[in-house]
N, C-alpha and C positions, 0 to 999 in steps of 0.2 A: 496087392491091390487084389482083396477078393474080388470073383466071379461079381456079387451083386453087387459090389462095390462098381466095380466096373459100367456092370452095368447099369446102373439109375447112373454113373454121373457120365454117362454118354448121351443114354436118356434127356439128359438134363441139359445137354450141350444141343440135342435134334433141335430140341423144344424152344432152343436158345435163337438159332437159328431160322425155324419157324418166325418165329416173331421178327431178326432182321429181314424177312423177305413181307414182312408183314406191314414194317414202318418202310419198307422202302415203296409197296403200293400204294401206301396213306399220302406219299409224297405225290406221286402223279396228281392221283386223283383232290389232292385240297390245292392240287398249283398250274393243273390245267386248264384252255384257254377256254375249250371244247363239253358241250353239255354233253355230245357224246361220250366221255369218258368223264368232266363235273357230276355228274346228273347218274350216270346210265353206270357206272363203271365197268365201259366197255376198252376193256386195257388184260395187260396180266405181267404178274413180276416175277421171278427166277433167281437163285443163285444158282450154280451148274464148279463142276471139280475143274482140271487143269483140263484134262480131259472134251472136257463141252460136256460131261455128262451131268444133269439135274437133278441137284442132293433136293430139292426142294421150291416149293412155289408159296405166294400168299393164295387162303384163302380167296382171297377178293378176285376177280376177273373171272375170263367167260374158256371155255374147254376149249373153241379154236384156237384163242390167242394161246392158251397157256402151253397142248397137247403142239404146235405146231411150236412153236420158237422151242421147244427143247430140242429138236431138231434142230431150228436152224440153227443156230449157234454153232452148228460143224462145219455150216456149209461160211461162216464167218471165220473162219479157225483155218478154213480151205484157201480162204480168198487175202486173209494175211498172215504169212507168217510170224512164227517167236520173235525172230529177230525185228522185225517190223513194229514189236509192242511194246508202248513204254508206259511211264502210270502219265495217269491224266491222260490218259486217250480214251475218246468215245465213238462206233462206229455206226452205221447205220442204211438201212436198208430198206424198200419197199419194192424188192421184189416179191412177186406173187408165189414163184414156186419155187423161192429160198428163205420168203419170212414165209407169210400169212395165209396170204392166197389169192390178195386183193391190191392194188396200190394204195386206195384210204390207212390201209395201215403202218403204222411205221414200227419197226423195231429196227430197237437200238441196242448194243455189245459193249460193256466197257471191261478189257483187262482189270484185274483186283491185283494191286500186291503189296505185298509186306518186305520193307525196304525193297531187296532187289529184287525179288525171288515175284512168279506169279505162283497165287494160291488159287486162284479163280475164276471167274468172271461172273458179271451181272449182268441182265437181259432182262426188256422192258416192252411191251408192245402197247400200243392203244390206236384207235378211232379217229383220225383228225378230218373237222368237216368236206374239204377241199380237197381235191393236186391234181386241179385243171382239168382240162381237155372235155370231155360231154356231163363230165358232172356224175353225180355217182347215179348207176343206172345199167340198164339191158341192154341201150341202144345199140351201143358200139358195136361196129364185128370185127375187130383189134384189139391186142393192149394198147396198141397205137393212138385206140385216139382216145385211152379210157382216162389218160393223164402225164405230169410229168412223171420216170422211173428214175430211179434214184437206187444205182446198181450198189454192191457189201464197198462202200467208200470211207473214210474222215470222218466223221463230223468233226471233232475236236481230239488233235497231236497235245500231248504231255502241256495238259491243259487248254489251248489256245483252239478258237470255235475256227470253223474252215468256211471264214465270209463271203468267198467266189458259191459256198456252197449255199451260202441264206439272200445272197441276190439272185440266183439264179432262182429258185423257189421262188423268191419274192416277184420275179418278172412270168410266175408259168399259174400261180393259183391268185381265188376271184377271196380269198377271207387272208391275205396273206396277214392278218400281226395274227390272227390267231392259232393258221399251221404254224407260225413261227413260233408264236411262245409253249405252244402242246412239241414241239422238236427241244426247245429249249428246259422245258418240262422231265418232260424221258431224259434226256441223261443226269437234271438233275436230282429225279426218283437214284438211278443205279447209283452218281455218284453217295447220296446218302446211303444206302448200304452199303457202299466198300468202306463208308465212314464204321457204320455202326459192327461189321464182322471184325476188323481191325481191332476197334477198341476190345469186342469179346474174346477176341482172338490170346491178346496183349495180358487180359485180367484170366483169363482162365490159363493162361500160360502155351497156345499152342502155337507151333514153327509151320505147320501148315493142315489141310484137311483131309491127308489123306488116313489119319486113321476112323476119321469120324464119317464120309464119306465108305469107309471098310465098313462099317459098322449098318451106317445108316440101306445101303445097297445090301447087306445080307441080310439082315432080317425084313426086310421089304420082300423080295426073291424070294425067302424062304416062305414067305406068307402067305404071296403071290399065288405060289405054285402047291403048295399044300391044296389052295382057295379051287383051281382046276382038277388036280389029280381027286379030288371029291364032285368030279362032272359026269357027266352021260357023254359016253365017247362016242362017236360019229358025226354026220355030215347035214345040217338042214340047212333048207333054200327058202328062202319069200323074192317077192316082187314086188312093188309098187308105184301106182302110178301119179304124178305131179302137172300142177300143169304146166308148165311148159311157158314156154313167151309167147306164140300163136299154134302149139298143136301140142295134143302130151306126152311125157316125155318116158318110159319106163325104165327105173332101177330095180336092181336084180342084186341079190349076194345070199353068197351060201359060207354059213361058218358050220368050222371043222374042228374040232375039237380032241387036239390027240392028247398025251398022256405027260404035256408037261409045257402046251402055248397052245393056242388058239390063234386060226389064219379068218380072214375076211378076202375069199373070193367075190370082185366084182364084175366077174359076166356073166356077160347074160345082157347089165345097162346099152340103155339108148347111146348112137355117135354121141358127138360132138355140134354140139349147138353153132347157129352159126350169130347165136342173139352174146350177151354176157350174163350166162346167167355157169357157165363152163365151170367146174372145179378142179383149181390142183391137188394131186393126191397129196401133200403133206397137209391141207385140207381136208379131204377126203377121211387123210387118215388118224386124223385126229377124234374128229368126230364117231366114227369105229369106236375107235381103241371108247373113246367116248361109254360107248351103249355099253363093250363089254363089259368095262369098271365095272358101270351102273349095276349089273345083275352080281357080277365076277364077288369084284374084292371092293363093296363104295367103300370100305372103308380103313383100308390099309395107302396109307399117304401114295400122292399122286410122284412120283417118281422117275428117274434112268429104268431105275431095277422093274419097277410094277406097271414102266412100259413096254421091257423088252419083252416079254413071255404073250404082249400083240404085236402080231401080223398082218400086213395086208399086200391080195397079191391083183394085177388090173391089168385087162387087153384100157392099150388108148382109149375112151370111153370120153360120156357128158362127165365123170366120177372121173377121172384120169383124163384131163386133161392138156394137151402141148402149147409151149409156146410159138407163136401169135394169137391162142384164143381166145375173145374178149370173155376177160370174169371178174368183173366188175361187183356185178350180185350173187356170187360166186353163196355163198350163205346159206341164199332161198334155201337151192340144191342138198349144200351139206349140208342146211338142216334136217332134212329130212331121213338121212342117211341112218342118227338113232332106230328111227321108227324104224327102218328096214332091216335091221341087226335087230332092234330086237324083238322083229318078226317074226324075225327063222330061229331065235333064244327061245320065245315061246312054245315052241316045236319041242326043244329039247329039255323043255324047262317046265312045265303046264300048271299052269297055278301061282306062278312066282311070275310075273313079268304083263306091263301097266296097259293100256293097252293106246292105241294110235293119238292121238295131240295135234293141235292146229304146228306144235313144232317147227317153223318160220316167221323168225319177226316181222308181224305186220312193219318195214320204214317204212321211212317217207320223208323224202330229201322233198325242198318246196324251194322253190325261188322265187320270193317276192317280188315287185316292182312297184312302182305309181302309174297308173293310166296314163299315157301317151297325154301331154298337157298337163298334167300336174304336178304340184310336187307332194316329194315323199320319199318315202327311205327304199333303198334295196337295203335286202338278205339273204343269204344261207339261211335254209334253216330245214335241223333233223332231227326227229321223233322217231324216239323206242319206243316199241307198240306189244301188248302180245293177248293170244288169245291164250285159250282155253287149254288147261294141260289133261291127257288120257286118264280116264278112271285106274284107282290102286287094287291090285287086288283085298284088297281088304279097309278099304278107305275110296272115297268120291274123289276126283281129280279136282287139283287144287288149279281156282279161279285167275285168269289172264296172267299167267304164270310165264316167265318165259323158259319154258322148259326146250331144246338143249342149251341153249347159248347163258341162261342163267342172269344177262342183267340184265339192272332197273327202270322201272320206270319215270323218265323225268314228270316231273312235276310242270304240269303244265304251266304253273310261274315263269319257271326258270323259260318253258320255250316262246311265250308270247313275249317276252324279254330279250331274245335272237334278234325278231325281228316282228315286221308290219300282219301276226295273224291274232285272232281269237280264236279259242278254243272253245265253242258254242256249249260242246258236251261232251261228256268223257266217265261212262259207267258200263256195269256189267248188262249183258246181253242175252235179255231174259230168254228159256228153251232152247239156249242153243245148247248146251251138254248132251250126249250123248244118252238114254233111257239105260237101266240098268240096276241090278243090285245094288251099285256105286256108280255113281251117276259120274256123270265128261263133269270137265267142270268150261264154266261159259267161259264166251270171250265180251269181245267189250259194244258199246259203241260209241260215236267218235266226231263229232262233227267241229269240222272248222271252217273258216272264214275269212276274205281277208279284209284290212283293214279299211274303211273307207274311202274310196279313194286309190285302190291299188288292186291288185289280181295276181294270178300267181299261176307256174308252170310249177306241175311235181312228179315224180320218180315214182312211181306206181312198182313196188316190190312185195309180190304178194302171190299166198300160194292157198289150198285149200279153198279156192272158187268153185275151180269145176272137180275138183275131187276130195268128198269131206274125209273129216277123223274114224276109220274104224275101229266099230266095239273090237271087244276081246269075249269070248266065249260065251255067245248068247248077246252080249251087248247091243244098245244101240250106236245111228254114227251120229256126231258129231255134226252139227249145223255148218253149212258150208258159209265159206265166208262171202261178200256183197262187193265191191269198186259205185258211188253210183252221185249223181249233182239230186241238194234236195229237190229237184223241177222231175228227179225218175229217169233220169237220166244212166245210161250207164254202163258204166270206164271199163277198160281192161285194166285186169289184174296187176300188167306189168308193163312198164314203159312212162315216157314222155308226154305231162296230158297236164288240158291249159281250167284253169279256172279260174270264170269270170269276174271283175268288181260285181258282189251284190248275190252272186253264190255260195251256195257250201258245197263241199263236200264232204257227202257222209262216207263212215265208214263199218261195215258190221263185220267186225272180225270172229271166223272160226270156236268152234267149239272142241273139245274134245271127247270122243266114245267113251259111250260106257263098259262097265267089263259088268257079267252072270248077266240069268237070269233076270227081265225087273220082274217076275212078277213076283221075284224074291225080296227085292224092296221095301224095306219093313212100316207100316202106317206112320210110325212117329219123323221116321226120313221126309213120305212122300207131305206130313202135314208141315215138316222143315220147310223141307224145298216153296209151298204155295203162301209160304206165310213170309220170308225173304222175297221171294216173287222173280225167285228161281226158272223157277214156272208158272204163265201165266191159266193153264186147266187144270185140272187134275187127270193127273197120267193114268193107266190103266195096270 
């Protein structure tokens, strides 16, 4: 076989492997019970070699899930020895420090056998609607209050589901059918990946994945190191203020670019919080690596070799929280990590890094119920909403886009089907994008009301209310967020709060920062902003 033929053959098999994990992810999307998975794509899927190194990931999914999953498989292998792995097995955990950072994410890992030989692993993660405890919110004082904890254990052995685990789940969560259904969906998606992989290996005549894995890793490693070698060498630091829970929280990072690696150190970041906004280091690392990859190697496939060149260090603090810290809303601070890291990279690579954006998703968990004395419906409802992205060095920021998480917006029709609420308005928020040569992306205006005869409590998981997204290179700040009732009562950006019958919850989502001198924005772009009502008055 010539070198050219070998290269082509391996590239074709690599593409086939990516197709396998895409079908794995699509199975989860099509069978999931929770709208956060089915409609928003809050999931990940991937295939790993027998050493637990990620070979390929599905494009569908979030960096917080994909990059934590890449490390989580090694924790599973450490807990379950090879001698206790059998065909038909599936393993599960929601351990925040060995999975994806909080209890609401379920991670499942399944060994893939070809005959009696272990050829790899399939892994997937998804956010479930409820794990018991206080519910999805920042009010817990320890992880023990935040819900049921599932250590790394067998969900199924040799194809037989652990019925005791199912019974424990049903006794500890509010939405038992949804949660248990999602567990089976996760297991099914790994099974589909396994069957497709074995079919591919049989068709091509592959006895194992060793040769293909070496090809994937060697090509990826070489390409990543070439990108790092072309970067300026040195250290650059940045700080960022977030709203925190009841007082601002400072995040700090130093990016050190060396000859063949990039390290991000979070020394200087504020201590752990007594509220559930702490972040396990596995999740911090996931989003720090994602930020680096967006700038250094956005077109290089994401796998073990591309992530190997990025390292993370931190003392114990809010970005490296230790057990048993409350971590339920770890994504809010965690989603700020890319803006923090990108702010340092912007000093090393001027003119190449976008402005700050809304960053954290404006997730809202609603616990709806009938007013006392009236008949009605109880339900747990989860919505994912996005503010505006920061403007880019040559383009306006994207409106209402989930960067860095990448989840999709749930259709309001699907959300309203899950519980007794009405979403009266969900539209772009005028004047929320920061001014600049390139305008920041717009946030949203959202109005939610309980159905007649109902009320609801909601868990606010918002940021950029007290600290708006900053512009870059002369660009203006985006608009800060606002949380209020329709009578003008201001509410807190975090914590469980009440919306009585007949009132509407008003969410004004933050916009992204602008990029460049506003005086350099073209008259045509300004006229377009006015014509589309992105701004309500001409900007100078």
